N, C-alpha and C positions, 0 to 999 in steps of 0.2 A: 762331457756333460755333467752337470751338478748331480751328485748322488750316485754316480756310476763308480763302482769300486775299482781299485787298482790291484792287479794281480802280479805277483813276483815269483820267479823261479828261484827257490832257495837252494835246491839241489837238483842236479840232472845226472843221470847215469845212462850211458850208451846212447841209443838213437831216440831223441825226442824232437818232434817237429811241431812248429806253430804255423797255422795258416791264417794270416791276417784277414779279419772279416769273414772267415770261413772259406776263403778262396784257396783250395788245395793246389791250384796251379802256381800259387805264389808262396808255397811253403818254404819256411826257413828253419834251419837247425837251431834249437833252443840251447842256451848255455846258462849256467848258474849266474844269477844276478840280472838276467834279462827280465823285462816286464812284458805283460800281455794286456790286452784290452777286451772290453765287452764285445762279443761277437766272434772272437778268435776261436779257432778249432785247435785243440791240443791232441796230438796223436803220438803214442809211444810204440816203438818197435818191439820185436820178440824179447829182447833183453833190456828194453828201455824202461826207466822209472824216473819219476820226477816228484819233487815236493813243491807244491804251489801254494803260496800263502796269500791271504786277503787281509792285510793288516787292519783296515778300517772296520772290518766286520769280525775281527778276532777269530778268523777261520783258517784252517790249514788242511790241505788235501794231499795225501800220499797216493799218487797215481801209479797203478801197477802196469805191467807189460801188456802189449797188444790191446790198448785201451783208446777209445775215442771219447772226448769230452768237449762240449762247447761251453764257452764262458758267457754268462749273462745273456743268453740267447733271446733277448727281446721280451721275456716274461718278467713282469714286475716282481722283485724280491728273489728271483732265482739266481743264485750265484753261479751254478754250474749244472749242465745237463749231461748225464752219462748215457751215451748212445750204445756203447758196448764196452765190456771189460770190467775192471774192478778198481776200487779205491778205498782208502780208509780216511774218514773225515774226523777232524778234531775241532770242537767249538768251545771257546772260553765263554764264560757268562758275560753278557753285556750289562753295563750299568744303566744304559738307556737304549731305547729302541725295542722293537718287537721281534719275535721269532720269524715274522713274515719276511723280514729283510735278509734272512739267512736260510733260504730254501734250496734244496737240491732236487733236481727232476730226474726221473727215470721213466722208461716207457710204461705208461699206465698209471703213474702216481707221482705226487709231490711229497717230499719229506721235509717236515718243519721241525726245528730243534729248539731246545732251551738249555744250553750249556751241556754238551754231551760229546761222546765219540762213538763212531759206529763204522762198520764195514758194509760196502755195497758192491754187489756183483751183478752184471747184466749179461744175459746170454744172447746169442745171435738172434733168437726169435723174440727178444724183448722181455722174456720172463726174468724176474729179478729176485735176488735174495738179499735181505737186510739183516745184519747181525748187530744188535745194540750192546755195547760194552759198558757204557756209563750214561746215566741220565735217561731221558725219554724222547722218542721220536714219534711224531704224529704222521701217520701215513694217510694221505688224502687220495683215494682212488679217483680216477677220471671216469670210472663207469657210472652211468646214470643211476642215482638212487643209492649208491654205496655210501655208508656212513664212515667218517674218519675212524681210524684205529690207532690207539696208543700202544706203542711197543716199548716195553721197559727194559732196563738193564738185564742182561743174561737171557733175553728172548730174541728169537729170530722171526722173520716174517717173509713169506713169499707172496708175490703179486705179479701182475703183468697186464698187457693191454686187454686181454680177454679174461683175466682172473682177478677177483676181488682179493684184498689183503687177508692173509690167514697167518696168525701168529702161533708160536709154540716155544717151549723151553729150548734154548740152544743145546742143553745137555742131551736132550732126546735125539739130537742130530749128530752127536759126537763132536760138537764144535765148542771152541773157546776162543778168547782173544789171542791167546798164545798160539794156538794152532793156526789161526787166521794169519798171523804175522809170519809164522814159520813156513807155511805152505802156500801163502798168497791166495787165500780164499779157498773155494771148493773145487776150482777147476771147471766150473760150469760154463765159463765164458770162452773156454778154448779147448774143446775136445769132445764134448758129448754130442751125439748125433741130434738129440732133441733139446739141447741147451743145458738142462739141469741133469746131472747124473741121478738116476733113480726116479726121474719124473716121467710119467707116461706122456705120449704125444698129445693127449687131450688136456694136459695141464694138471691132472690130478696126481697126487703123490701116492704111490703104492706102498704096501707094507714094507717096513724095513727088514731086510733079511740078513742084516749084519754088516760089518765093515767092508770096505772095498779095497782091493789090492791094487787098484789102478789109479790111486790118488783121489783126493776129494773125500768129503764126508758123505755118509748116507744123507740123502736130501729130503727126509721127511720123518714125521713122528711115527712111532709104531702104531699099527692099527690103520685108521684112515689117513 
């Protein structure tokens, strides 16, 4: 279709599967150099990782292990929807076109960018953590009446299907771009009973009582 972007697997490590049109019964193993299409589901195994680029939109996604992502799943402007897991996104500045054409979706919000890079992690229950490393990301909550929130470099933001976006300095959570790359995010997408380490079942973030010895960063600012 005109205007539909082309996706390319630049790198593939271990088990990475592509389900054409989202049909998991027809899954095939992805390899470096393969292309993917709008509507496809990409799924990585426990050790799997992939770098997926969208050349026309100057976008690149480093998809982590145990992640499910749908490509251009029918929503105008949405390049990719993260259902679960984590990725790091890189966007070069466009000389023409709007940020609307380069949106990433997560449960409860849309993320629009203007030349930036960020990390995104989605827990089993849909709660998400955004960490902005460069540029600005506009978080558009799907909750009725919620205003868009601009999250700038060195800030993090939590949100979800039942939680409006809330931003805070990454430093207050013991996070940085270096630690994200070293440890693959916070670990909230694979291991915490309630999704986010340090998050209460009601979605509120309790007081930070210090670092964790079980991997992942403390998931909230000190205080509320």
